[in-house]
N, C-alpha and C positions, 0 to 999 in steps of 0.2 A: 743656913744649913750648909754642911760641907759636902764635898764631892762624893765621899764614900757613902754617906747617908742617902744621897740621891740615887747613887748606883744600886744600893741595896733595895731601895723602894722599887726601882724599875725592874729588878731581877724577880720581883714577885709576880710579874706578868708573864705567863707561859706563852711561848711563841713557837712557831714552826722554824725549821732551819732551811735556808736556801743557799745555793751557790749561784752567784751572778757571774756571767761570762760575757766578755766582749773581745773583739779582735783588733789587733794592731799589726799592720803590715802582714796580714794573712796568718798571724800567730795568735791563737786564743789564750786569754788570761782569765783565771777564775779567782773569786773571792767569796768566802763564806760570809753570810749576812743573815740576821734575823730581823732587821729593820725593813720590813716589807708589808705592804697592805694594798687592798683593793680601794680604788678611789671612785670609779664611776662605771656604770653599765652602758650608758650612751653618751659619749663614746666609751669604749672599753679602755679604761685607764687604771694603771697601778702606780705605786710609789715605792722607790727604794731610797735609802739614805746611805751616803758614802762619806766617810771621814775625809777631811781635807788633806790629811797626810797619806791616804791610801794610794798605792801605785795604780789602782784601778781608775781613779778619778780622771786623769788625763786621757786614758784609753777610751772611756765612755764619751768624754767630751769630744774627742777627735772622731770617733766612729759614728756617733749619734745613733748607735744600735746596741742592744744588749739582750741577753736571755736571762730569765729567772727560772731556776730549777729547784723545785720543792723536793727535799730529800725524804726518802723512806727510812724506816728505822734501821735497816741493814746497811745504810750508807754513812754511819757515824765516822768511820775512818776517812771517808772522802771529805766530810765536813772538816775534820781535823787537818787534813792535808792542805785544803784551800784556806784554812785559818792560819797556816804556818806553824801549827802545833806538832806536825809530823814532817820532818824533812824527807824529801824524796829527790833522788837524783834522776830517776827515770821520767821521761816525758809522759804526760797524761794523754790518753787517746780520747778525744771527744767524738761524740756522734754528731750528725748533721741533721737539722730539721729546718726546712725553708731556707737552706743555704747557710744557716747560722750554727755555731757550735753550742751543743747542749750536752748535759750529763745523761749517759745511758741509764735507763730504768728508773729515772726520777718519777715521783708521783705525778708531777705536773712540770711541763716545760712551756714557758711563755716566750714568744718572740716579740720583741718590742722595738719601736722607734722612739727616740727621745721626743716627747711632745712639749715639755717645758722643763726648766731648771730653776731652782731657787737655792740661794746660799743662805743658810740659817745657822747661826752659831758656828760651831766647828765642823759642820757637815754640809754637803750639797745634796739637795733632794732632787731626784730625777723622776719626773712624771713620764711614764712610758705608755705609749699607745700600743695596745696588744694587737698584733696583726694576725697571729695564729697561735694555736696551742695544741698540746697533746696531753692526754691523761692516761695513767696506768692505775691499776688496783694495788692496794697495799696499805700499810699503817705508817703514819708519819713519824719522823724524827722530831722530837721536841726539845726545847731548851727552857730550863726553869732554875732559878736561884744559882746561876753560874754552872749548871751541869746539864748533861744530856739526859733526856727522859724518853720513854716510849709511851705511845697512846694506843690502847687496844680498842678496836671497834666494838 
């Protein structure tokens, strides 16, 4: 099978949209990602997948911490900004939770320490140990067949 056929098949799986944030030298960096999942309840573990070419990869490796911010439907522009689809000259102002940078008004913000790392194919899988979280009400931003969607409760 070719790469495009595989990519098309994977686009048939609807996902939420997250922004992963990690700090380097006191400066937060964000990356839009939909490769995120829950792994374990005891201990509380999640997984994110980061492309080997992503600028975020060495930042997470060095800091050994990251946050996962599940976006609400009103945050599509934010997703596009951190995906590099909308250029922005202005610095982004992050909120702080447990001392770590998070996206304001996200549906969920998870603070994680890197628990384990696996290199698989052209991505690095980070297993994060969730040390704290906060939850807001709202509807999620979704991604399906290469486009943004909304989900109504």
